[in-house]
Structures are given as structure tokens and as C-alpha cells.
N, C-alpha and C positions, 0 to 999 in steps of 0.2 A: 504494500499500501503505500503510495507518496505522500511524505510529509508535507506540510505547507510551504517549505522552501524550494520544493520540488515543484510544486503547482505553480507559486510564483515565478520560476526561473522559466518554466514552461510558457507562460504568460507573456513572460516579457519577451522571450524568443519568437514567439509567433508575432506579436505588436511591431518587434525589428524588422523582421522580414516582408510584413505589411508596408510598413514606411519606407522600406529600400525599395519595394518591385512595385508596389501600386501606387502610392502618391506621385513620386516622381513622374511615372507615365502620363499619370493625369495632367501634371503640372505641364509638362513638353506637350503634350497633345492640346491643351487650353492654348498657350502660348503660340504654337504653331498656327492655331487658328485664327488668333487675333491678329498675327503680322499676315496672313493670307489676307483676311476681311481689309485691313487697312490698304496691302499693295493693291487688291481687288478695287478698293475706292478710289485710290489715286489713279490708277490706270482708267476707269470708265469716264474720266471728265478730262477731255483732250483739252488743250492750252488753247488760249484764243489765239489768232491769226490777224496780222495787219494787211491789208489788201489794199491796191490801186487798182479799179477798174477803169476802162476806158468808155466814155460815154460817146454816144453817137456824133455828138457836134463839137469832139473834141477836147473834153472835159476830162482830167484826169481826178477821178472820183476816191476819195479815199474812206476805208471803212475798216471795221474791225468784225469779224467772223468769229462766233463760238460755235464750234463744231457741236451737232446733237450727240448724245450718247444713248445707247438701248436702254430702254425700260425694263426692268423683271418680266419677262414673258413676251417682250417684244424685239424687234429688230430696229436698227437705224432707218431702215424705211418708213419707220412708223414715227420719225421725229416731225414734229409741226414746226414749219419756219415762220420766224417773226422778223418783222422789219421793225426798227425804234426808230423815231423821226425826233428830233429834237426841236427847240423852238428857236426864233429868232434870236440871234447873238450867242446861240448856244453850240454844241459840238457834241462831238459821237460818245464823249466821255461821261455826259450829264445822266447816261442811262446804265454806267459800269454796274452798277449794283443788281439793277432789274435783270440787266442780260447776264448776269451769273447766277441769278436764282433759277431764272428760266431754264438755263443750259443744265443746271443741276437736277431739273424735272424732266431731263431728256429732249428739251427742246433745240432747234437751231436758230441762233440769232444774228442777226446781222446790223449794226449800228453805223450807218453811214455821215459821214459830214457831208449836208446838203451843199452845193454849191454856193462860194463866197464864204463859206464857213468851217473852221477848223483848218484842215490841211487840204480842202477841196476847192483851191483858187487858180490852178495852173490850168491854162488849156490852150489848144493849138486850135486857132481859126484861121482858115485861108494859109496856111503855111507860117502863119504869125504866131508868135507868142503873146497871150494876155494874161492879164492877172484880174482875178476878180475880189471885189472887196465887199464885205456885208454892206457899208454905208452908202454904196453905190449902186445896188441891186435896183433894177426898175421891175414893174409888174411884171413883164414879159420874163424876166429871169426867174421868177418863183415859178410860172407855168412851167419854165424848162426843167424845174425841180422833178415833177412827175413825168413830164414827156423825154427826160432824157436820163436825171438821175436815177429815178426808181425803176425804169425800164434796164440799166445797166444793173441794177442789182438784182431784177428780177432774171436776166440771163445768166447772172454768176451764180443764182440758186436752182437753175435749171441744171446747169452743169453739174452743181452737187446732188440735184434728183436724180439725173442719169448714172451718178456714181452710186447710186444705192444710198445716199447717206441721209435725206431726207424725202418728204411727200410734199412736192409743191401744190399739190390740189387741196391742200389745207392751210394755205398762206394766212398770217394774221397781220395787220398792221398797227402798231401803236404809237400815236402821234401826240405831241403836246403844243397847244396854240399855234404857231404857223405850221408845225408838223401835223396836226390834226387836220386843218384845210388841205394841206399837201397830200398826206393820207388819202382823204377823201374823195379829193378828186383822181387822184391814182388809181382808186378802184373802180370808180365810175369807168375810166379810159381801159382798164384790164378787162372790164365787161364788155367794152363795145368791140374788141376783135371779134371778127367772123372765124367761125369753126370751119376749118379747112377738109377736104376731103380725106386727108391723112393726119387728122386731129385737131385739136382745138388749141388754139395760142392762148386764150386768156381764161376768164371766170376762174380765175385762180384764188383771189381774194375772197375767204369766207367769213373771216370777223375783223371787225375794225372797233379800236377802243380810243377814244379822244378825249384827252385830258384838258381841262379848261379851253375847249374849242372857242374860237373867236368867228362873229357870222362876217366879218370883213377885214382884210389884212392887206393892206398895201395894194387895196384894188383888188385884189383876189374874194372871190364871194363864195360862201361855205354852201349857201343855198343851191346853185347851180350843181354841186355834187351830190348833197342828198335827195335831192328831188329827181335824179336819175331813176327809173323803176327798179333797175337792178339793185342799185345801192341801197334803196329805201325799203327793199321787201326780200332781198337775196341773201343778205348778210347779218349774222347774229355783230350785236354793237353793244357796246358798253361805254356809257358816259360819265367823265367824272369831273367833280369840280368843288373847291371849298365853301362850304354853304354859308359861311360868314361874308363872303364875296357877294354882295347881290347881284351886281352886273354878271358875274359868272356862273351863279346858281339859277340866274333866270335863263341865261343863253341855254344850258344844258337841259333846264327843265321843256322849254320850248323845242326844242330838237327830241327830246324824249315823248312828247304827246305827238311830234310829227312821224316818227318812227312806229309808234304804238297803233297809228291809223291804218299802217300796212302789215300789221303783223298780229293779225287777229285768230288767226287760225290756230288750233293745238298743234300743227306741223311745222307753224312757222319759226324761223331762227329767232334765239331770244334776244330781248332789248333790255339790258338791266343801267340803273340809274343808281350812282354813288354819292353821297354828298355830304363827306365828313365835316363835324363841325370845326372848321379854321377857316382863317383867312388865306393859308397857303394856298397858292395855285400852280398850275404848270410841273415842272419837275420837283420843285421845294416839296411837293406832295409826297414823293417817294423817300424824303428823307427820313419819314416820321412813321415807327413801326407801329405806334398806337392808333394811327388813323386806319390801318389794314389795307390801305390801297394796294401794296404789293402783292398783299394775300389774294385781295379781290381778282387781280389781273392774272395771276398766276393760275387760279381755279377757273376763270373765264378761258384761257387759253388750254387750260386741258380739257375742257370741254369739247374741243375739236379731235382729241387722240382717239375717241369712240366713234367719231362721225364714219359713215361710209362712203368715202370718197378712197377707191383704191388707189395703190401706186400706180403709174404707170410711166415709161420711157417718154419725155419730152423734146419737143425744138422750141426754141426762141421765135418769138414775133419778130425781133430784130434780124434773123437771119435771111 
């Protein structure tokens, strides 16, 4: 019969074997999994790329591209492309934080410097080099932002679509102030391209976010764009402005009523109105997490992921 010292020795021996063999294995496994998860997370988010695009009228358009990353259970072809358009006197970096948030959700994002802004000031016209300055832009130059600048951006995105990196048919445009007018007018242009025998050229913009939009900017009117039958009825729309600025709040309320007249069917795309309690406007609304603007935009863009727009290889309307 084993005495108490023998029992204690046997128990200690078993415990030592357990600690030596079992616990280190569990710890090693846990550490390996943690390292793999961290490495995987780092690999899933590609770094942003600085690009210069050639607009059809000779402008060298500067932009930053945030490649989409595959979601769980999805592939890169499911990435929603999002174009972020800054306000007057702004530049592509006004949307850095929002672009990163969207990219982390799996979306592919482009933030261009519209002509005369940021690094998009050099152009070659009739063999001569010209420099565009923000202060000297004319009404026609703002029209060129959607006629040339955004068509160059879309041509770039079509290349990414054909490489299997995103689905151009789920395109979303987010614009602040001037960018909202430019984005809305470009959406109207995008829906005006005729369908060819070998495929469609446009009808790709499916969602439009307008932050602190203005009815008239430097002679460019917003009503011309939102009165387009396609823009007013075929697009999902989000309207955002700080409630404590009565002028901006009235503007988006009028736009909301305008769009709702054409979105009465249950199958119609959504129209959302966001009026946070603040005087802040434009991209300044994005710097205050307590207002929930970024979260609302993320949710709105996420809604495009499940939409039944299948991926297809495409050609550019500029070709």
C-alpha cells in the first residue's frame, strides 16, 4: 500500500508531465494563430496607390486609389467602387479617413484632385502646357470636371474591373458641396450613354451621397442633374447636412422631398436623409465620430454589396 509521500510524489509527477507536455503546446498553438491572424489582417488591406490619369482634354489628373480587399465569403469582384469628390478649395486628402474606413470594409476607393485643385493643375492643350489655378476656374471648367475628370476616373476603374478587382456596375459617388454638384451631374452623364450592341457604356452609378450640397455653385446648377429621370429614380441617394445650419438643412430637405416623389414603390432604391445636430458642414462633418456620419455612409455603401448587379468585363465609353 502506497504511503502519503508516495501518493504526493505520484501526483506531482503527473502534474509536471502535464505542464511540460500539454501547456506549452497550447501556448505555442495560440501564439501561432495570433501571429497568423495578424499577418492575414495586414495582407488583406493593400496599400493606397498614387496615380496620375490622362483626361481626354489633356489634363494630368492626380488621384489616390485604395484597392478593394476580399470580404469573408466574397472575392475581389464583389468590391464596390467608390469615388470621393472634395469641395471647392479642397483636395483628395480631405477624404483620407473615410477612404481608409471604406477600404477596410472591402470597397475600392478613388479620391481624385479635381481640376485646378491639389496636384491636378497641369494640362497639355494644343501642344502647349497650361496651369490651372482654383481661383481662375470658370463655369465651363466645373463642367469639365464631370465631362473629362470623372470619365478618366471611370476609365481607370473599368481597367480595375476587367482585372477582377471590383464591380464597376455597383459604382457609388460621394461628393461634398462642389463635389456633390459635380457628382450629380456626372451621374446624369453616366446614365445618358447609349447601350451598344456589344454592351453598355454607362448606367453604372447606382448610389449618390451628397454632403452639404448647394443648389448653385459658380453658375453650375444642381437641379439640372437631379431632374434627370434616371438620377431622380434609378439611384439610391443619401443626403447629409448639419441641422443647425438652416440654409444647408433646408437645401437637403428640399432635395429629399424631390427624390421621394420618384421613390414611392417598394422596389425603388432607398433615399436617406441625415441631419446631425451640428453647425458643421461639408467634409468637417466627417471629423466628428459622435455625429455618426462615417458610420451612416459605410452602411449606405455596404447596401450595394448585396445588390444583384453581376460582374462583367467592360469597355470604356472613352474608347
